[in-house]
VEXPAVO-770163 format. One record per residue (C-alpha): residue number from 1; x, y, z; chain. Coordinates in Angstrom, 3 decimals. Layout:
% residues N
+------+----------+----------+----------+-------+
: resi :        x :        y :        z : chain :
+------+----------+----------+----------+-------+
:  NUM :        X :        Y :        Z :     A :
...
+------+----------+----------+----------+-------+
***
This chain:
% residues 438
+------+----------+----------+----------+-------+
: resi :        x :        y :        z : chain :
+------+----------+----------+----------+-------+
:    1 :   14.116 :    3.347 :  -26.330 :     A :
:    2 :   14.027 :    1.360 :  -23.080 :     A :
:    3 :   16.888 :   -1.097 :  -23.811 :     A :
:    4 :   19.405 :    1.789 :  -23.982 :     A :
:    5 :   19.120 :    2.029 :  -20.201 :     A :
:    6 :   20.803 :   -1.367 :  -19.889 :     A :
:    7 :   23.977 :    0.158 :  -21.298 :     A :
:    8 :   23.802 :    2.973 :  -18.772 :     A :
:    9 :   23.218 :    0.720 :  -15.762 :     A :
:   10 :   25.886 :   -1.761 :  -16.848 :     A :
:   11 :   28.350 :    1.066 :  -17.248 :     A :
:   12 :   27.974 :    2.280 :  -13.676 :     A :
:   13 :   27.213 :   -1.040 :  -11.946 :     A :
:   14 :   29.571 :   -3.489 :  -13.680 :     A :
:   15 :   30.100 :   -7.138 :  -12.904 :     A :
:   16 :   28.094 :  -10.313 :  -13.420 :     A :
:   17 :   28.541 :  -11.275 :   -9.777 :     A :
:   18 :   25.979 :   -8.576 :   -8.966 :     A :
:   19 :   23.587 :   -9.538 :  -11.740 :     A :
:   20 :   20.474 :   -9.920 :   -9.576 :     A :
:   21 :   21.067 :   -6.676 :   -7.701 :     A :
:   22 :   21.649 :   -4.864 :  -10.990 :     A :
:   23 :   18.435 :   -6.356 :  -12.421 :     A :
:   24 :   16.364 :   -4.699 :   -9.698 :     A :
:   25 :   18.122 :   -1.339 :  -10.057 :     A :
:   26 :   17.704 :   -1.438 :  -13.837 :     A :
:   27 :   14.006 :   -2.236 :  -13.459 :     A :
:   28 :   13.462 :    0.733 :  -11.153 :     A :
:   29 :   15.435 :    3.077 :  -13.419 :     A :
:   30 :   13.227 :    2.012 :  -16.353 :     A :
:   31 :   10.080 :    2.453 :  -14.287 :     A :
:   32 :   11.063 :    6.010 :  -13.369 :     A :
:   33 :   11.699 :    6.854 :  -17.009 :     A :
:   34 :    8.340 :    5.368 :  -18.006 :     A :
:   35 :    6.449 :    7.172 :  -15.243 :     A :
:   36 :    8.038 :   10.496 :  -16.133 :     A :
:   37 :    7.351 :    9.988 :  -19.817 :     A :
:   38 :   11.002 :   10.663 :  -20.666 :     A :
:   39 :   10.384 :   14.353 :  -19.934 :     A :
:   40 :   13.179 :   14.942 :  -17.479 :     A :
:   41 :   15.346 :   11.836 :  -17.235 :     A :
:   42 :   17.420 :   13.643 :  -14.656 :     A :
:   43 :   17.959 :   10.649 :  -12.378 :     A :
:   44 :   21.271 :    9.553 :  -13.900 :     A :
:   45 :   22.476 :   13.144 :  -13.921 :     A :
:   46 :   21.530 :   13.625 :  -10.267 :     A :
:   47 :   23.313 :   10.384 :   -9.386 :     A :
:   48 :   26.537 :   11.062 :  -11.306 :     A :
:   49 :   26.885 :   14.755 :  -10.510 :     A :
:   50 :   26.045 :   13.937 :   -6.899 :     A :
:   51 :   28.883 :   11.407 :   -6.786 :     A :
:   52 :   31.222 :   13.995 :   -8.301 :     A :
:   53 :   30.420 :   16.554 :   -5.590 :     A :
:   54 :   30.436 :   13.958 :   -2.806 :     A :
:   55 :   33.882 :   12.843 :   -3.933 :     A :
:   56 :   35.071 :   16.450 :   -4.197 :     A :
:   57 :   34.187 :   17.105 :   -0.554 :     A :
:   58 :   35.770 :   13.792 :    0.528 :     A :
:   59 :   32.734 :   11.887 :    1.762 :     A :
:   60 :   33.277 :    8.225 :    2.622 :     A :
:   61 :   32.799 :    5.565 :   -0.062 :     A :
:   62 :   29.690 :    4.378 :    1.789 :     A :
:   63 :   28.209 :    7.894 :    1.664 :     A :
:   64 :   29.155 :    8.291 :   -2.002 :     A :
:   65 :   27.410 :    4.995 :   -2.782 :     A :
:   66 :   24.301 :    6.238 :   -0.957 :     A :
:   67 :   24.372 :    9.457 :   -2.988 :     A :
:   68 :   24.615 :    7.450 :   -6.207 :     A :
:   69 :   21.644 :    5.174 :   -5.501 :     A :
:   70 :   19.710 :    7.955 :   -3.793 :     A :
:   71 :   20.150 :   10.125 :   -6.883 :     A :
:   72 :   19.338 :    7.313 :   -9.293 :     A :
:   73 :   16.167 :    6.215 :   -7.462 :     A :
:   74 :   14.976 :    9.414 :   -5.766 :     A :
:   75 :   11.898 :    9.735 :   -8.007 :     A :
:   76 :   10.696 :    6.130 :   -7.801 :     A :
:   77 :    7.854 :    7.140 :   -5.455 :     A :
:   78 :    6.459 :    9.410 :   -8.166 :     A :
:   79 :    5.474 :    6.451 :  -10.331 :     A :
:   80 :    1.807 :    6.896 :   -9.449 :     A :
:   81 :    1.859 :   10.523 :   -8.420 :     A :
:   82 :    3.507 :   12.594 :  -11.125 :     A :
:   83 :    0.313 :   13.391 :  -12.975 :     A :
:   84 :   -1.278 :   14.853 :   -9.856 :     A :
:   85 :    1.689 :   17.224 :   -9.611 :     A :
:   86 :    1.410 :   17.755 :  -13.376 :     A :
:   87 :    4.523 :   19.892 :  -13.659 :     A :
:   88 :    7.556 :   19.055 :  -11.568 :     A :
:   89 :    9.077 :   22.453 :  -12.307 :     A :
:   90 :    6.421 :   24.047 :  -10.084 :     A :
:   91 :    8.043 :   22.384 :   -7.070 :     A :
:   92 :   11.072 :   24.607 :   -7.490 :     A :
:   93 :    9.790 :   27.761 :   -9.204 :     A :
:   94 :    6.588 :   28.310 :   -7.239 :     A :
:   95 :    7.425 :   26.333 :   -4.085 :     A :
:   96 :    4.424 :   24.045 :   -4.564 :     A :
:   97 :    4.740 :   21.010 :   -2.305 :     A :
:   98 :    3.795 :   17.742 :   -4.015 :     A :
:   99 :    2.300 :   14.820 :   -2.114 :     A :
:  100 :    4.225 :   12.282 :   -0.119 :     A :
:  101 :    6.107 :   10.575 :   -2.953 :     A :
:  102 :    9.296 :   10.569 :   -0.885 :     A :
:  103 :    7.679 :    8.186 :    1.600 :     A :
:  104 :    6.477 :    5.831 :   -1.152 :     A :
:  105 :    9.930 :    5.881 :   -2.711 :     A :
:  106 :   11.720 :    5.090 :    0.528 :     A :
:  107 :    9.360 :    2.165 :    1.173 :     A :
:  108 :   10.053 :    0.658 :   -2.231 :     A :
:  109 :   13.832 :    1.008 :   -1.921 :     A :
:  110 :   13.781 :   -0.388 :    1.636 :     A :
:  111 :   12.988 :   -3.800 :    0.106 :     A :
:  112 :   16.363 :   -3.952 :   -1.660 :     A :
:  113 :   19.278 :   -5.465 :    0.303 :     A :
:  114 :   22.194 :   -3.111 :    1.121 :     A :
:  115 :   20.220 :    0.064 :    0.316 :     A :
:  116 :   19.038 :    0.738 :    3.870 :     A :
:  117 :   21.137 :    3.925 :    3.983 :     A :
:  118 :   19.536 :    5.098 :    0.738 :     A :
:  119 :   15.973 :    4.997 :    2.082 :     A :
:  120 :   16.536 :    8.008 :    4.330 :     A :
:  121 :   18.096 :    9.982 :    1.493 :     A :
:  122 :   15.048 :    9.350 :   -0.676 :     A :
:  123 :   12.662 :   10.148 :    2.169 :     A :
:  124 :   14.430 :   13.412 :    2.962 :     A :
:  125 :   15.511 :   14.744 :   -0.440 :     A :
:  126 :   12.720 :   17.355 :   -0.285 :     A :
:  127 :   13.573 :   18.573 :    3.208 :     A :
:  128 :   14.697 :   22.227 :    3.288 :     A :
:  129 :   17.474 :   23.911 :    5.249 :     A :
:  130 :   14.992 :   26.339 :    6.849 :     A :
:  131 :   12.630 :   23.541 :    7.957 :     A :
:  132 :    9.927 :   24.230 :    5.368 :     A :
:  133 :   10.340 :   20.939 :    3.474 :     A :
:  134 :    8.627 :   17.577 :    3.732 :     A :
:  135 :    7.764 :   14.947 :    4.853 :     A :
:  136 :    9.280 :   15.386 :    8.337 :     A :
:  137 :   10.105 :   19.108 :    8.526 :     A :
:  138 :   13.805 :   18.512 :    9.196 :     A :
:  139 :   15.961 :   21.600 :    9.543 :     A :
:  140 :   19.622 :   22.504 :    9.093 :     A :
:  141 :   22.087 :   19.831 :   10.154 :     A :
:  142 :   19.248 :   17.384 :   10.811 :     A :
:  143 :   19.231 :   16.768 :    7.056 :     A :
:  144 :   21.956 :   14.252 :    6.085 :     A :
:  145 :   24.545 :   15.686 :    3.738 :     A :
:  146 :   23.806 :   12.927 :    1.193 :     A :
:  147 :   20.123 :   13.972 :    1.080 :     A :
:  148 :   21.185 :   17.609 :    0.719 :     A :
:  149 :   23.356 :   16.728 :   -2.290 :     A :
:  150 :   20.536 :   14.781 :   -3.999 :     A :
:  151 :   18.123 :   17.636 :   -3.269 :     A :
:  152 :   20.494 :   20.168 :   -4.822 :     A :
:  153 :   21.056 :   18.261 :   -8.058 :     A :
:  154 :   17.398 :   17.259 :   -8.351 :     A :
:  155 :   16.473 :   20.959 :   -8.386 :     A :
:  156 :   19.442 :   21.939 :  -10.530 :     A :
:  157 :   18.603 :   19.584 :  -13.396 :     A :
:  158 :   14.896 :   20.422 :  -13.311 :     A :
:  159 :   15.639 :   24.157 :  -13.518 :     A :
:  160 :   18.147 :   23.399 :  -16.272 :     A :
:  161 :   15.215 :   22.296 :  -18.440 :     A :
:  162 :   14.047 :   25.938 :  -18.344 :     A :
:  163 :   17.356 :   27.703 :  -18.778 :     A :
:  164 :   20.795 :   26.479 :  -19.703 :     A :
:  165 :   22.424 :   29.809 :  -18.889 :     A :
:  166 :   25.071 :   29.328 :  -16.242 :     A :
:  167 :   24.489 :   32.755 :  -14.675 :     A :
:  168 :   20.755 :   32.065 :  -14.270 :     A :
:  169 :   21.403 :   28.692 :  -12.644 :     A :
:  170 :   23.930 :   30.183 :  -10.260 :     A :
:  171 :   21.530 :   33.022 :   -9.439 :     A :
:  172 :   18.758 :   30.537 :   -8.599 :     A :
:  173 :   20.997 :   28.535 :   -6.277 :     A :
:  174 :   22.349 :   31.660 :   -4.591 :     A :
:  175 :   18.791 :   32.839 :   -3.947 :     A :
:  176 :   17.860 :   29.484 :   -2.354 :     A :
:  177 :   21.007 :   29.242 :   -0.222 :     A :
:  178 :   20.107 :   29.033 :    3.452 :     A :
:  179 :   16.412 :   28.567 :    2.764 :     A :
:  180 :   15.873 :   25.535 :    0.538 :     A :
:  181 :   19.498 :   24.387 :    0.398 :     A :
:  182 :   22.423 :   23.807 :    2.754 :     A :
:  183 :   24.578 :   26.945 :    2.289 :     A :
:  184 :   27.869 :   25.070 :    2.695 :     A :
:  185 :   26.879 :   22.534 :    0.021 :     A :
:  186 :   25.867 :   25.348 :   -2.316 :     A :
:  187 :   29.242 :   27.054 :   -1.873 :     A :
:  188 :   31.131 :   23.848 :   -2.580 :     A :
:  189 :   28.956 :   23.061 :   -5.565 :     A :
:  190 :   29.345 :   26.529 :   -7.086 :     A :
:  191 :   33.114 :   26.275 :   -6.782 :     A :
:  192 :   32.984 :   22.932 :   -8.604 :     A :
:  193 :   30.488 :   24.182 :  -11.190 :     A :
:  194 :   32.563 :   27.216 :  -12.103 :     A :
:  195 :   35.736 :   25.189 :  -12.629 :     A :
:  196 :   34.674 :   21.790 :  -14.008 :     A :
:  197 :   32.094 :   20.131 :  -16.208 :     A :
:  198 :   29.523 :   18.127 :  -14.288 :     A :
:  199 :   29.437 :   14.363 :  -14.666 :     A :
:  200 :   26.476 :   13.136 :  -16.693 :     A :
:  201 :   25.909 :   10.035 :  -18.812 :     A :
:  202 :   27.150 :   12.079 :  -21.767 :     A :
:  203 :   30.099 :   13.636 :  -19.919 :     A :
:  204 :   31.513 :   11.058 :  -17.558 :     A :
:  205 :   35.054 :   10.641 :  -16.264 :     A :
:  206 :   35.555 :    6.880 :  -15.958 :     A :
:  207 :   39.108 :    7.247 :  -14.623 :     A :
:  208 :   37.936 :    9.395 :  -11.712 :     A :
:  209 :   34.950 :    7.115 :  -11.164 :     A :
:  210 :   37.254 :    4.114 :  -10.818 :     A :
:  211 :   39.531 :    6.048 :   -8.474 :     A :
:  212 :   36.649 :    6.562 :   -6.023 :     A :
:  213 :   36.763 :    2.822 :   -5.264 :     A :
:  214 :   33.009 :    2.348 :   -5.209 :     A :
:  215 :   33.132 :   -0.743 :   -7.403 :     A :
:  216 :   35.357 :   -2.667 :   -4.982 :     A :
:  217 :   33.217 :   -1.422 :   -2.088 :     A :
:  218 :   30.103 :   -2.642 :   -3.918 :     A :
:  219 :   31.484 :   -6.181 :   -4.198 :     A :
:  220 :   32.217 :   -6.265 :   -0.470 :     A :
:  221 :   28.782 :   -4.832 :    0.308 :     A :
:  222 :   26.867 :   -7.402 :   -1.729 :     A :
:  223 :   28.886 :  -10.586 :   -1.329 :     A :
:  224 :   27.264 :  -11.606 :    1.959 :     A :
:  225 :   23.686 :  -10.692 :    1.051 :     A :
:  226 :   21.272 :  -13.459 :    1.949 :     A :
:  227 :   17.762 :  -13.862 :    0.616 :     A :
:  228 :   15.728 :  -14.973 :   -2.346 :     A :
:  229 :   16.194 :  -12.408 :   -5.113 :     A :
:  230 :   13.093 :  -13.672 :   -6.942 :     A :
:  231 :   10.985 :  -12.846 :   -3.901 :     A :
:  232 :   12.785 :   -9.520 :   -3.472 :     A :
:  233 :   12.111 :   -8.644 :   -7.125 :     A :
:  234 :    8.438 :   -9.623 :   -6.863 :     A :
:  235 :    8.008 :   -7.515 :   -3.756 :     A :
:  236 :    9.667 :   -4.506 :   -5.385 :     A :
:  237 :    7.492 :   -4.780 :   -8.501 :     A :
:  238 :    4.358 :   -5.265 :   -6.392 :     A :
:  239 :    5.142 :   -2.093 :   -4.443 :     A :
:  240 :    5.665 :   -0.165 :   -7.678 :     A :
:  241 :    2.308 :   -1.398 :   -8.997 :     A :
:  242 :    0.698 :   -0.372 :   -5.697 :     A :
:  243 :    2.139 :    3.110 :   -6.025 :     A :
:  244 :    0.879 :    3.503 :   -9.588 :     A :
:  245 :   -2.770 :    2.643 :   -9.276 :     A :
:  246 :   -5.026 :    1.511 :   -6.431 :     A :
:  247 :   -7.141 :   -0.639 :   -8.710 :     A :
:  248 :   -4.191 :   -2.321 :  -10.391 :     A :
:  249 :   -2.489 :   -3.555 :   -7.229 :     A :
:  250 :   -5.603 :   -5.247 :   -5.839 :     A :
:  251 :   -6.397 :   -6.631 :   -9.276 :     A :
:  252 :   -2.944 :   -8.134 :   -9.794 :     A :
:  253 :   -3.042 :   -9.913 :   -6.458 :     A :
:  254 :   -6.533 :  -11.278 :   -7.070 :     A :
:  255 :   -5.575 :  -12.499 :  -10.550 :     A :
:  256 :   -2.581 :  -14.230 :   -8.961 :     A :
:  257 :   -4.890 :  -15.963 :   -6.459 :     A :
:  258 :   -7.427 :  -17.118 :   -9.036 :     A :
:  259 :   -4.774 :  -18.187 :  -11.565 :     A :
:  260 :   -3.209 :  -20.291 :   -8.795 :     A :
:  261 :   -6.570 :  -21.974 :   -8.092 :     A :
:  262 :   -7.147 :  -22.701 :  -11.785 :     A :
:  263 :   -3.642 :  -24.126 :  -12.232 :     A :
:  264 :   -4.206 :  -26.304 :   -9.188 :     A :
:  265 :   -7.533 :  -27.578 :  -10.603 :     A :
:  266 :   -5.744 :  -28.425 :  -13.863 :     A :
:  267 :   -3.171 :  -30.513 :  -11.981 :     A :
:  268 :   -0.184 :  -28.543 :  -13.233 :     A :
:  269 :    3.175 :  -29.233 :  -11.607 :     A :
:  270 :    4.363 :  -27.011 :   -8.793 :     A :
:  271 :    7.133 :  -25.287 :  -10.745 :     A :
:  272 :    4.853 :  -24.216 :  -13.572 :     A :
:  273 :    2.164 :  -23.124 :  -11.102 :     A :
:  274 :    4.767 :  -20.867 :   -9.514 :     A :
:  275 :    5.556 :  -19.295 :  -12.901 :     A :
:  276 :    1.843 :  -18.713 :  -13.475 :     A :
:  277 :    1.456 :  -17.078 :  -10.051 :     A :
:  278 :    4.414 :  -14.811 :  -10.740 :     A :
:  279 :    3.162 :  -13.974 :  -14.227 :     A :
:  280 :   -0.282 :  -13.165 :  -12.867 :     A :
:  281 :    1.134 :  -10.838 :  -10.231 :     A :
:  282 :    3.232 :   -9.022 :  -12.842 :     A :
:  283 :    0.894 :   -9.145 :  -15.850 :     A :
:  284 :   -0.120 :   -5.476 :  -15.564 :     A :
:  285 :    3.263 :   -4.102 :  -14.474 :     A :
:  286 :    3.531 :   -2.364 :  -17.852 :     A :
:  287 :    0.711 :   -0.049 :  -16.809 :     A :
:  288 :    3.314 :    2.034 :  -14.978 :     A :
:  289 :    3.929 :    3.447 :  -18.458 :     A :
:  290 :    0.263 :    4.342 :  -19.033 :     A :
:  291 :   -1.216 :    7.693 :  -18.000 :     A :
:  292 :   -3.655 :    7.555 :  -15.092 :     A :
:  293 :   -5.959 :    9.798 :  -17.096 :     A :
:  294 :   -6.415 :    6.790 :  -19.386 :     A :
:  295 :   -6.402 :    4.101 :  -16.676 :     A :
:  296 :   -9.039 :    5.972 :  -14.631 :     A :
:  297 :  -11.146 :    7.282 :  -17.515 :     A :
:  298 :  -14.862 :    6.961 :  -16.698 :     A :
:  299 :  -16.063 :    7.148 :  -20.294 :     A :
:  300 :  -15.140 :    4.900 :  -23.215 :     A :
:  301 :  -11.593 :    5.059 :  -24.538 :     A :
:  302 :  -11.102 :    6.596 :  -27.959 :     A :
:  303 :   -9.077 :    4.739 :  -30.605 :     A :
:  304 :   -5.815 :    6.490 :  -29.706 :     A :
:  305 :   -6.239 :    5.757 :  -25.978 :     A :
:  306 :   -7.106 :    2.127 :  -26.695 :     A :
:  307 :   -3.950 :    1.718 :  -28.781 :     A :
:  308 :   -1.937 :    3.082 :  -25.831 :     A :
:  309 :   -3.601 :    0.651 :  -23.410 :     A :
:  310 :   -2.786 :   -2.221 :  -25.791 :     A :
:  311 :    0.921 :   -1.527 :  -25.328 :     A :
:  312 :    0.955 :   -2.512 :  -21.656 :     A :
:  313 :    1.542 :   -6.291 :  -22.118 :     A :
:  314 :    4.657 :   -5.583 :  -24.204 :     A :
:  315 :    5.907 :   -3.053 :  -21.630 :     A :
:  316 :    5.264 :   -5.646 :  -18.905 :     A :
:  317 :    7.370 :   -8.129 :  -20.849 :     A :
:  318 :   10.239 :   -5.660 :  -21.315 :     A :
:  319 :   10.261 :   -4.794 :  -17.612 :     A :
:  320 :   10.120 :   -8.424 :  -16.450 :     A :
:  321 :   12.886 :   -9.428 :  -18.864 :     A :
:  322 :   15.234 :   -7.244 :  -16.838 :     A :
:  323 :   15.292 :  -10.032 :  -14.275 :     A :
:  324 :   17.393 :  -13.007 :  -15.300 :     A :
:  325 :   15.525 :  -15.156 :  -12.795 :     A :
:  326 :   12.093 :  -14.160 :  -14.179 :     A :
:  327 :   12.680 :  -14.487 :  -17.929 :     A :
:  328 :   10.335 :  -17.496 :  -18.209 :     A :
:  329 :    7.572 :  -15.380 :  -16.674 :     A :
:  330 :    7.810 :  -12.589 :  -19.285 :     A :
:  331 :    5.862 :  -14.382 :  -22.083 :     A :
:  332 :    2.973 :  -15.108 :  -19.702 :     A :
:  333 :    2.581 :  -11.369 :  -19.089 :     A :
:  334 :    3.147 :  -10.455 :  -22.732 :     A :
:  335 :    0.455 :  -12.770 :  -24.097 :     A :
:  336 :   -2.301 :  -12.539 :  -21.472 :     A :
:  337 :   -4.459 :  -10.499 :  -23.908 :     A :
:  338 :   -4.132 :  -12.973 :  -26.770 :     A :
:  339 :   -7.386 :  -14.736 :  -27.706 :     A :
:  340 :   -7.886 :  -18.428 :  -28.338 :     A :
:  341 :   -9.340 :  -17.600 :  -31.786 :     A :
:  342 :   -6.333 :  -15.464 :  -32.787 :     A :
:  343 :   -8.058 :  -12.069 :  -32.526 :     A :
:  344 :   -6.104 :  -10.843 :  -29.497 :     A :
:  345 :   -2.966 :   -8.761 :  -29.098 :     A :
:  346 :   -0.057 :   -8.057 :  -29.365 :     A :
:  347 :    0.812 :  -10.950 :  -31.765 :     A :
:  348 :   -2.562 :  -12.500 :  -32.732 :     A :
:  349 :   -1.468 :  -15.932 :  -31.485 :     A :
:  350 :   -3.895 :  -18.851 :  -31.819 :     A :
:  351 :   -4.836 :  -21.686 :  -29.431 :     A :
:  352 :   -1.795 :  -23.640 :  -28.224 :     A :
:  353 :    0.601 :  -21.057 :  -29.647 :     A :
:  354 :   -0.411 :  -18.995 :  -26.604 :     A :
:  355 :    1.486 :  -20.195 :  -23.517 :     A :
:  356 :   -0.806 :  -22.157 :  -21.186 :     A :
:  357 :    0.035 :  -19.829 :  -18.311 :     A :
:  358 :   -1.080 :  -16.830 :  -20.357 :     A :
:  359 :   -4.357 :  -18.599 :  -21.206 :     A :
:  360 :   -4.959 :  -19.200 :  -17.492 :     A :
:  361 :   -4.122 :  -15.595 :  -16.583 :     A :
:  362 :   -6.513 :  -14.403 :  -19.316 :     A :
:  363 :   -9.477 :  -16.130 :  -17.633 :     A :
:  364 :   -8.490 :  -14.977 :  -14.145 :     A :
:  365 :   -7.952 :  -11.442 :  -15.455 :     A :
:  366 :  -11.350 :  -11.334 :  -17.170 :     A :
:  367 :  -13.184 :  -12.669 :  -14.105 :     A :
:  368 :  -11.644 :  -10.129 :  -11.742 :     A :
:  369 :  -12.134 :   -7.280 :  -14.225 :     A :
:  370 :  -15.857 :   -8.044 :  -14.356 :     A :
:  371 :  -16.373 :   -8.628 :  -10.629 :     A :
:  372 :  -14.436 :   -5.519 :   -9.477 :     A :
:  373 :  -15.443 :   -1.877 :   -9.369 :     A :
:  374 :  -14.076 :    0.119 :  -12.283 :     A :
:  375 :  -14.016 :    3.850 :  -12.940 :     A :
:  376 :  -16.807 :    3.430 :  -15.485 :     A :
:  377 :  -19.054 :    0.887 :  -13.667 :     A :
:  378 :  -19.744 :   -1.018 :  -10.461 :     A :
:  379 :  -18.679 :   -4.634 :   -9.926 :     A :
:  380 :  -20.742 :   -7.285 :  -11.707 :     A :
:  381 :  -21.922 :  -10.450 :   -9.896 :     A :
:  382 :  -20.162 :  -13.811 :  -10.001 :     A :
:  383 :  -22.904 :  -15.492 :  -12.040 :     A :
:  384 :  -22.708 :  -12.803 :  -14.748 :     A :
:  385 :  -18.915 :  -13.176 :  -15.021 :     A :
:  386 :  -19.206 :  -16.970 :  -15.257 :     A :
:  387 :  -21.858 :  -16.640 :  -17.951 :     A :
:  388 :  -19.668 :  -14.311 :  -20.039 :     A :
:  389 :  -16.575 :  -16.494 :  -19.705 :     A :
:  390 :  -18.616 :  -19.579 :  -20.669 :     A :
:  391 :  -20.095 :  -17.646 :  -23.629 :     A :
:  392 :  -16.640 :  -16.815 :  -24.986 :     A :
:  393 :  -15.194 :  -20.318 :  -24.563 :     A :
:  394 :  -13.272 :  -21.248 :  -27.715 :     A :
:  395 :  -13.284 :  -17.612 :  -28.820 :     A :
:  396 :  -11.462 :  -15.589 :  -26.184 :     A :
:  397 :  -10.675 :  -18.442 :  -23.820 :     A :
:  398 :   -9.196 :  -21.946 :  -23.837 :     A :
:  399 :  -12.055 :  -24.453 :  -23.176 :     A :
:  400 :   -9.911 :  -26.557 :  -20.804 :     A :
:  401 :   -9.006 :  -23.515 :  -18.733 :     A :
:  402 :  -12.647 :  -22.425 :  -18.628 :     A :
:  403 :  -13.743 :  -25.887 :  -17.442 :     A :
:  404 :  -11.201 :  -25.754 :  -14.608 :     A :
:  405 :  -12.286 :  -22.225 :  -13.667 :     A :
:  406 :  -16.002 :  -23.108 :  -13.639 :     A :
:  407 :  -15.237 :  -25.993 :  -11.276 :     A :
:  408 :  -14.138 :  -23.518 :   -8.585 :     A :
:  409 :  -17.081 :  -22.441 :   -6.390 :     A :
:  410 :  -17.682 :  -18.743 :   -5.745 :     A :
:  411 :  -17.044 :  -19.024 :   -1.992 :     A :
:  412 :  -13.575 :  -20.492 :   -2.646 :     A :
:  413 :  -12.667 :  -17.607 :   -4.942 :     A :
:  414 :  -13.940 :  -15.055 :   -2.409 :     A :
:  415 :  -11.887 :  -16.650 :    0.358 :     A :
:  416 :   -8.769 :  -16.584 :   -1.806 :     A :
:  417 :   -9.396 :  -12.920 :   -2.699 :     A :
:  418 :   -9.858 :  -12.009 :    0.979 :     A :
:  419 :   -6.561 :  -13.641 :    1.918 :     A :
:  420 :   -4.612 :  -12.096 :   -0.952 :     A :
:  421 :   -6.105 :   -8.620 :   -0.499 :     A :
:  422 :   -5.910 :   -8.285 :    3.265 :     A :
:  423 :   -2.419 :   -9.679 :    3.790 :     A :
:  424 :    0.356 :   -7.138 :    3.113 :     A :
:  425 :    2.790 :   -7.982 :    0.327 :     A :
:  426 :    5.838 :   -8.345 :    2.509 :     A :
:  427 :    6.331 :  -11.938 :    1.445 :     A :
:  428 :    4.889 :  -13.341 :   -1.759 :     A :
:  429 :    5.592 :  -16.908 :   -0.673 :     A :
:  430 :    3.730 :  -16.489 :    2.621 :     A :
:  431 :    0.667 :  -15.195 :    0.776 :     A :
:  432 :    0.654 :  -18.170 :   -1.548 :     A :
:  433 :    1.179 :  -20.668 :    1.280 :     A :
:  434 :   -1.727 :  -19.064 :    3.188 :     A :
:  435 :   -3.831 :  -19.408 :    0.065 :     A :
:  436 :   -3.043 :  -23.124 :   -0.280 :     A :
:  437 :   -3.754 :  -23.826 :    3.415 :     A :
:  438 :   -7.192 :  -22.287 :    3.191 :     A :
+------+----------+----------+----------+-------+
***
């Protein structure tokens, strides 16, 4: 189901010269679909119909581009929050205000070069014309027209899941004109809606899309971008993990720190250590597709829930494989729950068939899981975790990796965890260099 999104992204963001930029956008689009459980999938529709209206009212190419990415990514901040809202339809039918997902979303998108104009659209796509919206209580013309367009189509496609009757949809928008929505935008949209079919992935006018000139503008926008796209991608994924689950983000960073220490003790070369660090940071990224009711469950998982949890390494792999520059990292995430004796998952690999990096991440993952607070128990002490890892040497864990891990004193691990936890993830490389210095 997920790979189909590649066709959609490639269709609207063509060109290999923008491969790395497209990788990040594709990752975020997949994450939104996973987080929303494929219930709504309105992000492409919001983006394309938004572009159609923005073009109809003669906005600049820069503004149209902002509408496109704002529409495509407007729900990215809901990755960790959707289940608390439970039913997105309530936002529009009963005027229930969800939490601050617009702020989370704008923070994530702010990490991506050339999307600075999009961050405000995402932050403000739940502002209302009458000032009753959030997060900043903007009113009237204070709300950028691009944000107003995304807001309109976000509501339109959610309500469309309830009724597909044109008269009902028009009636809803008319009722919200001048309160929730910009009245001028509503008028222009209704004129368009009555006379033309809206652009969606299924009903898309490629000739008109090309005529907008956004593709040529995109090349000009991206050609001078400076920066390390690997670091940008890692930062984006880390922010998404943070948004999903408080436990997971601290865990991933600590596993990265300990995996780095183990790799260093084993004398692995710098390039492979870097892959291990990246794999450790991303190993649980697939949990964005797992319900928080399962992740946070205080009692034991039933068989069905456990089977769902077991899918997360494969989802991690699929997400990471979006990034051309991170493809070598994907197997380390996919196989971090394999066991040395062949009784792990997802592929029941044995001993050296499991990538060394995955074997290292497995030990680091197990140690942090035991020594951290979980929903169902308090953190266990260092000596208990060491005992358990030693006990399962040759069964769950590679003996060489265990020997290297046991050689690391507790105080060194604690120092590494303090550094990795307390330093914001604004630069992955700076965290790792701080770790090495200490």
